[in-house]
N, C-alpha and C positions, 0 to 999 in steps of 0.2 A: 129406492127413492120415493115410493108411494107414501110411506109413513112420514117422511120428512115433508112432503108436499102437504099432507094433512095437517101437520103442525103449523106450517107456514100459513096455510089457509085459515087455521083457527085464529091466528093472531093478526091476520090481514083480511079485510081492510081496516078493522078498528082495533081489536084487542091488543095486538102488539104494535102495529105500525103507528097508530096514533098515541099509544102509550109512550113509545120512544120519542115521538114528536113532543109530547107533553113534558118530557124530561127537561128540555131546555128552552122551549119557545112557545108553549101554549098558554102562558099566563099573561098574554097581552092585555087582559082585562084588569090586571093588578096595577094599583098605583104604586109609585115609588115608596110611599109611606108604608103601605102594606108589606112590600117586599122587605123593607128595613126592619119592621117589627118581627116578621117571621124569621128573618135571618139571625136575629139576636138570640134566638132560643137555644141553638146547638150548632156546632160546626158542620155537622152532616146536613142539617136543614139549610144552613147557610150555603153550602155547596150547591144544592139543588135550586134554591130560590134565587141566589145572587147570580148564578150562571144564566138563569132564565132572564133576569132583568138586562143582562149584557146583550142578549140577542133581540130584545124587543125593538131597539132602534134599527137593527139590521132588517128585521121583518118589515117594519114600517117603511123604511127607506129603500130597501132592495128586494122587495117581495117578488117582483117580476123577474129580476135578474137571477134570483135563486132558482126560478123555474126553468131558465133557459141557459144559464152559464154554469156548466158542470165544474169547471176549474174553480170558480168563485165559491160554489157550493161546497166543494171538497175542502177548500180553505177554511170555511166556517166550521165544518165538522172537525177538522184537525185542531182548530183553536178552542172550540167550546164543548165538544163532545168527547173526543178521544181521551183527553187527560183525566176525565172524571169516571171512567169505567175500568174496572179490574178484569181485563179480558182473560188473564191467566186463571184466576179463581173461577170466573164464570165458565170457562171451557172445562176446567177440571170437574166442576160440579155437574155440568151437562153430560160429560162423558161417563161420569159415575165410576163404578168399580173397575171398569175396563181401563181407566187411566193407568192403573198399576201395571197393566200388561204392555203398555206402549213404551217403546224405547225413546231415547232423547230426541232423535230426529222426528219421530212420529208425533211426539208431544209438541214440538215446535210447529210442525205442519198443522196439527189440530188447532192450535191457537191462532195461527195465521188465517186459516180458512174460516174458522168460526167468527173471528173478528170481521173478516170481509163480509160474511153472511149477515151479521148484525148491522154493520154500517151500510150495506146495500139497502137493507130494509129501512133504515133510518133515513137514508138519502131520498128514497121514494116518499117517505112520510113528509119530509120538508116540502117537496114539490107539490104535494096534494093538500097542504094545510089550507083549511077553509074557515077559519074563525073560531075553532073550538077554544075553550078556556079551561083553566084549572084553578081550584082553590086549595091552598095548603092548610092543613089542620094543625092545631097546637102539637108541639113535640112531646112525646111520652118516652121517658128513659127506658132502656132495655136492661135485662139482668146483667149483661156483660158491658163493661165500659167501652170495649172495642167494637161493639155492634150498635147499629142505629137503624131505625125505620122512619122514613119520611112519608107521612100519610097525606093523601090528597084525594080530591073528587074531581074527576074529569067531566066537563060539561060539553056535550056534543051540540052542534049548531041547531039541531032540532029540539033541544031542551032536555033530553034524557041524560042521566048521569051514571057514571061508572067509577067505583073506587079503584084507585091506583096506589100501590105501595112501592116505595123505592127502598131496597135493603142495601145497607152500606156496612163496610168494615173499615177499621183504621189500619192502614198499611202504608206507612210513610205519608200520612194524610188520609182523608176519608175518600173511599172509592165505592162505586156502586157495583154489586156483584149479582143482583137479581132484581127483577121487576115483577110484581104480582098485580095482575089486572082482573078485577072482579073475582078474586080468590083463586085465580089460575096463575101458577108460577111459570115464568118463562123458562127457567132452568129445568124444572121438573118436566115440563112438556117436551123440551128438546131431549132430555135424558131418555124418555120413552122412545122417541124417534131414533135417536142414535143407537140405542140398544138393539133395535130391530135391524139397523144397517150393519152393526158389528156382527150380529148373529149370522147374517148372510155373507158378508165379505170381509170380516175382520176389521182391524183398525185402518188398514190401507183402503178397504172398501168404503169406509165412512169418509175418509179424507177425499177420495175420488168423487164421492157423491156430492160433497160440499163444493169441490172444485167445479164440477159440472153445473151445479146450481149457481155459483158465482159467475160462471162464464155466460150464463143467460142474462145476467143483470147488466 
């Protein structure tokens, strides 16, 4: 569990936690016109930017409720977050080559627990949102038509900025499969932690480690 805690610590309190928050709600400083112009550039960019605009009103009108009403918060996450993330691909990439060693049940358990781990972190990010903002940059096409990167700059309330990239693939629609914060990949960082857990306790050991971590949330 030590390596996993180090990774979680690396991305919390800002690098991952607020990057996840920026995915859908940190652009409250954007006007609707800016959102429309950015969204017109590419369907992947539209996914990230338009989903953000849909949550702006929720933040403005229900900010305090988000901090105190977990059922309401879970409902917002199920509506605006879960449909936009490719948890299967993200888990497969995070587990790495050990994915091939896992049987069908273990693969299901890995996805379930990693999904919970990510969403628990996201939930905490929403409750701690404190006015950070994000600016989306113009879309640049990738070499593959089924891949896209949405580039942004995350602005902390103190004025410092951090680049945040959202990597998406087209899979029955565009879905996010990785987030890169200040040149640090979420998937790659988890892969390092997961590899350490698998070496110690195998696939089942990694699953149990994530279960224990999720139980703490």
